[in-house]
C-alpha positions as CSV (number, residue, x, y, z in Angstrom):
1,M,-100.2,-34.6,-38.7
2,N,-100.2,-35.2,-42.6
3,K,-98.4,-33.2,-45.2
4,S,-101.4,-31.4,-46.5
5,G,-102.0,-29.9,-43.1
6,N,-98.6,-28.3,-43.1
7,D,-99.3,-26.7,-46.4
8,D,-102.5,-25.2,-45.3
9,K,-100.7,-23.7,-42.4
10,N,-98.2,-22.1,-44.6
11,I,-100.9,-20.6,-46.8
12,V,-102.7,-19.0,-44.0
13,S,-99.5,-17.5,-42.6
14,S,-98.5,-16.0,-45.8
15,S,-102.0,-14.4,-46.4
16,G,-102.0,-12.8,-42.9
17,D,-98.7,-11.0,-43.6
18,T,-100.0,-9.5,-46.8
19,D,-103.1,-8.0,-45.1
20,L,-101.1,-6.3,-42.4
21,N,-98.9,-4.6,-45.0
22,I,-102.0,-3.3,-46.8
23,N,-103.5,-1.9,-43.6
24,E,-100.3,-0.1,-42.7
25,D,-100.3,1.6,-46.0
26,I,-103.9,2.6,-45.8
27,L,-103.3,4.0,-42.2
28,Q,-100.3,6.0,-43.4
29,Q,-102.3,7.4,-46.3
30,N,-105.1,8.4,-43.9
31,M,-102.7,10.0,-41.5
32,L,-101.1,11.9,-44.3
33,Q,-104.4,13.2,-45.6
34,N,-105.5,14.2,-42.1
35,K,-102.2,16.1,-41.6
36,R,-102.7,17.9,-44.9
37,H,-106.3,18.7,-43.9
38,S,-105.1,20.0,-40.5
39,E,-102.4,22.1,-42.0
40,A,-105.0,23.5,-44.5
41,N,-107.3,24.3,-41.6
42,V,-104.6,26.0,-39.7
43,V,-103.6,28.0,-42.7
44,A,-107.3,28.9,-43.3
45,K,-107.7,30.0,-39.7
46,E,-104.5,32.0,-39.8
47,S,-105.7,33.6,-42.9
48,A,-109.1,34.4,-41.4
49,V,-107.5,35.9,-38.3
50,S,-105.2,37.9,-40.4
51,Q,-108.1,39.1,-42.4
52,Y,-110.1,39.9,-39.3
53,I,-107.1,41.8,-37.8
54,C,-106.6,43.7,-41.0
55,E,-110.3,44.7,-41.1
56,I,-110.1,45.9,-37.4
57,K,-107.0,47.9,-38.3
58,E,-108.7,49.4,-41.3
59,L,-111.7,50.2,-39.3
60,A,-109.7,51.7,-36.5
61,S,-107.7,53.8,-39.0
62,Q,-111.0,55.1,-40.4
63,L,-112.4,55.9,-37.0
64,F,-109.2,57.6,-35.8
65,K,-109.2,59.7,-38.9
66,K,-112.8,60.6,-38.6
67,E,-112.8,61.4,-34.8
68,D,-109.3,62.7,-34.0
69,K,-110.5,64.5,-30.9
70,N,-112.0,61.4,-29.2
71,K,-109.4,58.7,-29.7
72,E,-109.8,57.4,-26.2
73,Q,-113.5,56.9,-26.6
74,L,-113.6,55.0,-29.9
75,P,-112.4,51.6,-28.6
76,A,-115.0,51.9,-25.9
77,K,-117.6,52.7,-28.6
78,A,-116.6,49.7,-30.7
79,N,-116.7,47.5,-27.7
80,K,-120.1,48.9,-26.7
81,I,-121.4,48.4,-30.3
82,N,-120.2,44.8,-30.4
83,S,-121.6,44.1,-26.9
84,D,-125.0,45.5,-27.6
85,A,-125.2,43.7,-30.9
86,V,-124.3,40.4,-29.3
87,K,-126.9,41.0,-26.5
88,T,-129.6,41.7,-29.1
89,K,-128.4,38.6,-31.1
90,K,-127.8,40.5,-34.3
91,I,-124.1,39.6,-34.6
92,K,-123.1,36.1,-35.7
93,P,-119.7,34.5,-35.4
94,S,-119.4,34.3,-39.2
95,M,-119.8,38.1,-39.6
96,S,-116.9,40.4,-40.3
97,V,-116.2,43.4,-38.3
98,T,-117.6,45.7,-41.0
99,E,-120.9,43.7,-40.9
100,M,-121.0,43.9,-37.2
101,L,-120.6,47.7,-37.2
102,N,-123.2,48.0,-40.0
103,T,-125.6,45.9,-38.0
104,K,-125.2,48.3,-35.0
105,K,-125.3,51.3,-37.2
106,D,-128.6,50.2,-38.8
107,D,-130.2,49.6,-35.4
108,K,-132.9,52.3,-34.9
109,K,-133.3,51.6,-31.2
110,V,-130.1,53.1,-30.0
111,K,-130.3,54.0,-26.3
112,P,-129.4,57.7,-25.7
113,V,-126.5,58.5,-23.5
114,T,-127.6,59.7,-20.0
115,F,-126.8,63.3,-19.4
116,H,-124.7,64.1,-16.4
117,P,-123.7,67.6,-15.2
118,A,-120.1,66.6,-15.5
119,N,-120.5,66.1,-19.2
120,N,-120.4,69.0,-21.6
121,V,-122.1,69.3,-25.0
122,A,-119.0,68.1,-26.9
123,V,-118.8,64.9,-24.9
124,I,-122.5,64.2,-25.4
125,C,-122.2,64.8,-29.2
126,N,-119.3,62.4,-29.5
127,T,-120.9,59.7,-27.3
128,V,-124.3,59.1,-29.0
129,P,-124.8,57.8,-32.6
130,E,-122.8,59.2,-35.6
131,D,-125.3,61.6,-36.9
132,G,-124.3,64.8,-35.0
133,R,-127.7,66.3,-35.5
134,T,-129.3,63.9,-33.0
135,N,-126.5,64.4,-30.5
136,I,-126.8,68.2,-30.5
137,L,-130.6,68.2,-30.3
138,Y,-130.5,65.9,-27.3
139,A,-128.0,68.0,-25.5
140,R,-130.0,71.2,-26.2
141,R,-133.2,69.5,-25.1
142,T,-131.6,68.3,-21.8
143,L,-130.1,71.7,-21.1
144,R,-133.4,73.4,-21.8
145,V,-135.2,71.1,-19.3
146,W,-132.6,71.9,-16.7
147,L,-132.9,75.6,-17.3
148,I,-136.7,75.6,-17.2
149,S,-136.7,73.5,-14.0
150,F,-134.3,75.9,-12.4
151,A,-136.4,78.9,-13.4
152,I,-139.5,77.3,-12.0
153,I,-137.7,76.6,-8.7
154,V,-136.5,80.2,-8.5
155,V,-140.0,81.5,-9.2
156,L,-141.5,79.2,-6.5
157,V,-139.0,80.3,-3.9
158,Q,-139.6,83.9,-4.6
159,L,-143.4,83.4,-4.5
160,I,-143.1,81.6,-1.1
161,F,-140.8,84.4,0.2
162,F,-143.2,87.2,-0.8
163,T,-146.2,85.3,0.5
164,V,-144.6,84.6,3.9
165,N,-143.3,88.2,4.1
166,H,-146.7,89.6,3.3
167,M,-148.5,87.3,5.8
168,F,-146.2,87.7,8.7
169,F,-143.4,90.2,8.3
170,S,-144.7,93.2,6.4
171,P,-146.4,96.0,8.3
172,P,-150.1,95.5,8.9
173,S,-150.9,99.0,7.6
174,W,-149.3,101.9,5.8
175,D,-150.6,104.4,8.4
176,S,-147.7,106.4,9.7
177,T,-149.5,107.9,12.7
178,K,-147.5,107.7,15.9
179,I,-149.1,105.7,18.7
180,E,-147.8,105.4,22.2
181,F,-146.8,101.8,23.2
182,E,-145.7,100.9,26.7
183,V,-143.3,98.1,27.4
184,P,-144.1,97.1,31.0
185,R,-141.3,96.7,33.5
186,S,-140.0,93.1,33.7
187,A,-142.1,92.1,30.8
188,N,-140.8,89.2,28.7
189,I,-140.8,88.8,24.9
190,T,-144.0,86.7,25.0
191,T,-145.9,89.4,26.8
192,V,-144.7,92.2,24.6
193,S,-145.4,90.1,21.4
194,E,-149.0,89.6,22.5
195,M,-149.4,93.3,23.4
196,L,-148.0,94.4,20.0
197,Y,-150.4,92.0,18.2
198,E,-153.4,93.2,20.2
199,D,-152.6,96.8,19.4
200,G,-152.3,96.1,15.7
201,F,-148.5,96.7,15.3
202,I,-147.6,93.2,14.1
203,K,-149.4,90.4,12.2
204,S,-148.2,87.4,14.3
205,P,-146.9,87.4,17.9
206,L,-145.2,84.0,17.3
207,V,-143.2,85.3,14.3
208,F,-142.2,88.4,16.2
209,K,-141.0,86.3,19.2
210,I,-139.0,83.9,16.9
211,Y,-137.5,86.9,15.0
212,A,-136.5,88.5,18.3
213,Q,-134.9,85.3,19.6
214,F,-133.1,84.8,16.2
215,T,-131.6,88.3,16.3
216,D,-130.6,87.9,20.0
217,K,-132.9,90.8,21.1
218,A,-135.5,88.8,23.0
219,Y,-133.8,89.6,26.3
220,K,-132.8,93.2,25.6
221,L,-136.3,94.8,25.9
222,K,-136.3,98.1,27.7
223,S,-139.3,99.2,29.6
224,G,-140.8,102.5,28.8
225,V,-143.3,104.3,26.6
226,Y,-142.4,104.4,22.8
227,E,-143.9,106.0,19.8
228,L,-144.7,103.3,17.2
229,S,-146.6,103.4,14.0
230,K,-148.4,100.5,12.2
231,N,-146.3,100.9,9.0
232,M,-143.1,99.9,10.9
233,S,-141.5,96.6,10.1
234,I,-140.8,94.0,12.7
235,S,-137.1,94.8,12.7
236,E,-137.9,98.6,13.2
237,I,-140.2,97.9,16.1
238,L,-137.7,95.6,17.7
239,D,-134.9,98.1,17.3
240,T,-137.0,100.8,18.9
241,I,-138.1,98.9,22.0
242,T,-134.6,97.5,22.7
243,R,-132.7,100.9,22.5
244,G,-134.3,102.0,25.8
245,E,-135.1,105.5,24.6
246,G,-138.7,105.3,25.6
247,E,-140.1,107.6,28.3
248,I,-141.4,106.1,31.5
249,S,-143.1,107.7,34.5
250,V,-142.1,107.1,38.1
251,I,-144.5,107.7,40.9
252,K,-144.4,107.4,44.7
253,L,-146.5,104.6,46.2
254,T,-147.1,104.9,49.9
255,I,-148.3,101.8,51.9
256,I,-149.4,102.9,55.4
257,E,-148.5,101.0,58.5
258,G,-151.1,98.7,59.7
259,K,-152.7,98.0,56.3
260,T,-153.8,94.6,55.5
261,I,-153.4,92.8,52.2
262,E,-157.0,93.5,51.4
263,D,-156.4,97.2,52.0
264,M,-153.4,97.1,49.7
265,A,-155.3,95.3,47.0
266,S,-158.0,98.1,47.0
267,Q,-155.3,100.8,46.9
268,L,-153.4,99.2,44.0
269,K,-156.7,98.8,42.0
270,S,-157.7,102.4,42.5
271,S,-154.1,103.5,41.5
272,G,-154.4,101.5,38.3
273,F,-151.7,98.9,39.0
274,I,-154.1,96.0,38.9
275,D,-157.4,95.4,37.2
276,N,-159.0,93.4,40.0
277,T,-158.2,92.4,43.6
278,K,-158.4,88.7,42.8
279,T,-155.1,88.9,40.9
280,F,-153.4,90.4,44.0
281,Y,-154.9,87.8,46.3
282,E,-153.7,84.9,44.1
283,L,-150.1,86.2,44.3
284,T,-150.1,86.8,48.0
285,N,-151.5,83.3,48.6
286,D,-148.9,81.5,46.5
287,P,-145.9,80.4,48.6
288,K,-144.1,78.9,45.6
289,Q,-144.1,82.3,43.9
290,Y,-141.7,83.9,46.4
291,I,-140.1,81.4,48.7
292,E,-137.3,80.6,46.3
293,D,-136.2,84.3,46.2
294,F,-137.1,85.1,49.8
295,S,-135.9,82.3,52.0
296,F,-137.2,83.9,55.2
297,L,-140.7,83.0,54.1
298,S,-140.0,79.3,54.5
299,G,-140.4,79.8,58.3
300,I,-144.2,80.5,57.9
301,T,-146.3,77.8,59.3
302,N,-150.1,77.0,59.2
303,V,-150.3,78.3,55.7
304,S,-153.7,76.7,55.0
305,E,-155.3,78.4,58.1
306,R,-154.2,81.9,57.2
307,K,-156.2,84.4,55.3
308,H,-153.2,85.4,53.2
309,F,-149.8,83.8,53.1
310,L,-147.8,87.1,52.8
311,E,-149.8,89.0,55.4
312,G,-147.5,90.9,57.6
313,Y,-144.5,90.7,55.3
314,L,-145.4,93.3,52.7
315,F,-143.5,96.0,54.4
316,P,-145.3,99.4,54.7
317,D,-143.2,102.2,53.2
318,T,-143.0,104.8,50.4
319,Y,-141.8,103.3,47.2
320,E,-140.8,104.7,43.8
321,V,-142.5,102.6,41.2
322,Y,-143.1,102.8,37.5
323,T,-146.6,103.6,36.4
324,N,-146.7,100.4,34.5
325,S,-145.3,98.2,37.4
326,S,-147.1,94.9,37.9
327,A,-148.5,93.7,41.2
328,D,-145.8,91.1,41.3
329,A,-143.1,93.8,41.0
330,I,-144.6,95.8,43.8
331,I,-144.9,92.7,46.1
332,R,-141.2,92.0,45.4
333,K,-140.2,95.5,46.3
334,Q,-142.1,95.2,49.7
335,L,-140.5,91.8,50.5
336,T,-137.1,93.1,49.6
337,R,-137.6,96.0,51.9
338,F,-138.8,93.7,54.8
339,R,-135.6,91.6,54.4
340,T,-133.6,94.8,54.7
341,I,-135.5,95.9,57.9
342,Y,-135.4,92.6,59.7
343,T,-131.7,92.6,60.4
344,T,-129.5,90.0,62.0
345,E,-129.8,91.9,65.3
346,Y,-133.6,91.3,65.2
347,E,-133.0,87.6,64.6
348,Q,-130.6,87.3,67.5
349,R,-133.0,89.1,69.8
350,A,-135.9,86.8,68.8
351,Q,-133.8,83.8,69.6
352,A,-133.1,85.2,73.0
353,L,-136.8,85.6,73.6
354,G,-137.5,82.1,72.3
355,M,-139.5,83.4,69.4
356,T,-139.5,82.8,65.7
357,M,-139.5,85.6,63.1
358,D,-143.1,84.7,62.3
359,E,-144.1,85.0,65.9
360,V,-142.4,88.4,66.2
361,V,-144.1,89.7,63.1
362,T,-147.5,88.4,64.3
363,L,-147.1,90.1,67.7
364,A,-145.9,93.3,66.1
365,S,-149.0,93.3,63.8
366,I,-151.2,93.2,66.9
367,I,-149.3,96.0,68.6
368,E,-149.6,98.0,65.4
369,K,-153.4,97.8,65.5
370,E,-153.9,98.2,69.2
371,A,-152.1,101.4,70.1
372,K,-150.5,104.6,68.8
373,T,-146.7,104.7,68.3
374,D,-145.8,106.1,71.7
375,D,-147.5,103.3,73.5
376,F,-146.1,100.4,71.4
377,K,-143.6,99.2,74.0
378,K,-146.1,99.4,76.8
379,V,-148.6,97.4,74.9
380,S,-145.9,94.9,74.0
381,A,-145.1,94.6,77.7
382,V,-148.7,93.7,78.5
383,F,-148.8,91.0,75.8
384,H,-145.4,89.5,76.9
385,N,-146.7,89.4,80.5
386,R,-149.9,87.6,79.4
387,L,-148.0,85.1,77.3
388,K,-145.7,84.4,80.2
389,N,-148.7,83.8,82.5
390,N,-150.4,81.5,79.9
391,M,-153.3,84.0,79.5
392,A,-155.3,84.7,76.4
393,L,-154.2,87.9,74.7
394,Q,-157.8,89.0,74.3
395,S,-157.0,91.5,71.6
396,C,-159.9,93.2,69.9
397,A,-157.8,93.7,66.8
398,T,-157.6,90.0,66.2
399,V,-161.4,89.7,66.2
400,Q,-161.8,92.6,63.9
401,Y,-159.4,91.0,61.4
402,A,-161.1,87.7,61.7
403,K,-164.5,89.1,61.0
404,G,-163.4,91.9,58.7
405,I,-164.9,94.7,60.8
406,T,-163.6,98.0,62.2
407,R,-165.9,98.5,65.2
408,I,-164.1,99.3,68.5
409,N,-167.0,98.3,70.7
410,L,-167.2,94.6,70.3
411,T,-170.2,92.5,71.3
412,D,-170.3,89.2,73.0
413,E,-171.2,87.6,69.6
414,D,-168.1,89.2,68.1
415,I,-165.9,87.9,70.9
416,S,-167.3,84.4,70.5
417,Y,-166.6,84.3,66.7
418,D,-164.8,81.0,65.9
419,S,-161.5,81.7,64.1
420,P,-157.9,80.8,64.6
421,Y,-157.3,84.5,64.7
422,N,-159.6,85.1,67.7
423,T,-157.3,85.6,70.7
424,Y,-160.4,85.6,73.1
425,L,-161.0,81.9,72.2
426,H,-157.5,80.7,71.7
427,K,-154.5,81.3,74.0
428,G,-151.2,82.5,72.7
429,L,-150.5,84.2,69.4
430,P,-153.0,84.0,66.5
431,V,-152.3,81.8,63.5
432,G,-150.5,84.6,61.7
433,P,-150.1,88.4,61.4
434,I,-153.2,90.6,61.0
435,C,-151.5,93.5,59.2
436,S,-148.2,94.9,58.0
437,P,-146.4,96.2,61.0
438,S,-144.0,99.1,61.0
439,K,-140.3,99.0,62.0
440,K,-141.2,100.5,65.4
441,A,-143.9,97.9,66.0
442,I,-141.4,95.1,65.2
443,E,-138.8,96.7,67.6
444,A,-141.5,97.0,70.3
445,A,-142.3,93.3,70.0
446,L,-138.6,92.5,70.4
447,W,-137.9,95.1,73.1
448,P,-141.0,95.6,75.3
449,D,-141.1,98.3,78.0
450,E,-139.0,96.7,80.8
451,T,-140.7,98.8,83.6
452,Y,-144.2,97.6,82.5
453,V,-142.9,94.1,82.3
454,K,-141.5,94.1,85.7
455,Q,-144.5,95.8,87.3
456,G,-146.8,93.2,85.8
457,Y,-149.2,95.2,83.7
458,L,-151.8,92.8,82.2
459,Y,-154.5,95.1,80.7
460,F,-155.0,98.2,78.6
461,C,-157.8,99.9,76.7
462,V,-158.4,102.9,74.4
463,S,-159.1,106.1,76.2
464,D,-159.5,108.3,73.0
465,P,-160.5,106.6,69.8
466,E,-159.7,109.7,67.8
467,T,-156.0,110.0,69.0
468,G,-155.5,106.3,69.9
469,A,-154.4,107.1,73.5
470,T,-154.3,104.1,75.8
471,V,-154.7,103.5,79.5
472,F,-153.1,100.6,81.3
473,S,-153.9,98.6,84.4
474,K,-152.5,95.8,86.4
475,T,-155.7,94.1,87.7
476,Y,-158.9,93.0,86.1
477,E,-160.9,95.3,88.4
478,E,-159.0,98.3,87.3
479,H,-159.4,97.3,83.7
480,M,-163.2,96.8,83.9
481,A,-163.5,100.3,85.5
482,N,-161.6,101.8,82.6
483,V,-163.8,99.9,80.1
484,E,-167.0,101.3,81.7
485,K,-165.5,104.7,81.7
486,Y,-164.5,104.9,78.0
487,K,-167.1,102.6,76.5
488,P,-169.4,105.5,75.5
489,L,-166.6,107.1,73.5
490,W,-166.2,103.9,71.6
491,Q,-169.9,103.7,70.8
492,A,-169.9,107.3,69.6
493,Y,-166.8,106.7,67.5
494,D,-168.4,103.6,65.8
495,E,-171.6,105.5,65.1
496,S,-169.7,108.4,63.5
497,H,-167.5,106.1,61.4
């Protein structure tokens, strides 16, 4: 290369060094300025923070001085004010604390503090805005609303109580006249409630029943005749009929041997125990009504073919019963008496004869109807002999029961009457008893006259309808001679009766 080229190179190299030096100086100056600005900003921020802290301390000091009794609530208040102001976008980052508080203070839409029973008036007054007047008015208004509401509830409760008491519990009348009221024997609370209502002593049978159950007196009723008045309260009536001080009459009821259920129904109706015979028939034809309590009835067969399910088991006797006894109570007395009469000895004897209890009662009922007491065992011997010889019993009493007649002198038409009770048409015992037999008739059926059994007596007939005297014979010819002899007496008896 030439010499001028080297010179140019030196010139360029020298100029580049100068520029670098200038740039370094400028950079250092800029860094110095930036550092100064940064330090100034830090100082400014520290000053602002210090000023902000001072203002908070000053504000806190003022608040503590103003509200000494609520120091613990003021920070929460300041935080709530700042939070609400920020939410409503009324506080800006550039605002001071005083401006922030003034912004919240000037806000006219301050939400009232919700009243809670745990808060007292002082708490409410110190929680809502600074003007104490608004706080006290709000507290008074809230308490007034509560008091008014409570008063309304009390009035409504009293109104309901007096209304219900007047409609259901108060006496139906102020009449103090004493009236006899009879609580039937074995009557339950439902029955007594209905009776009291029908007689005008109470306003509601349902309320009376519920009250009796609630006071545990529903099952403490005592039968008897009580003096009640219509001005008595429910509690007074209930107390009276559960003390058992009422008078009750007891009478003797005699059921004669040989009576049928139809006879008993008529007797009970005429004695005032039942209103109609239908009620009695319904009870005596309902096996479910009594089998559970009287297990011996479970041995009864051919129920659907019988006139009455309980025929023969309503034992004839003299009973002491209350004048207000129900038909059911009387029936139960008779069944209980039968169970007492038909002892284990009778059961063992029936088994020895190869007979069931129902067969024994059926035979005893026929014996009861066919002869007087002195001839029971002889008549029983005749029937046992006929049963042993597979002969029809040919009992006039069974035909009379089947047709519902009392004539002694039966016609051919009567004898031909189709019925499971007709022992002229059907061999063996009838479908069931034809009356209620006495104890002697039952014993005669179990223990017939041994002499008449051994001698083979097969026939008998009534010789005197008035006394019930009976004549017996061993052969059919002897029997027909007796029939021709005594038949005029039967006809005369039927005409006179």
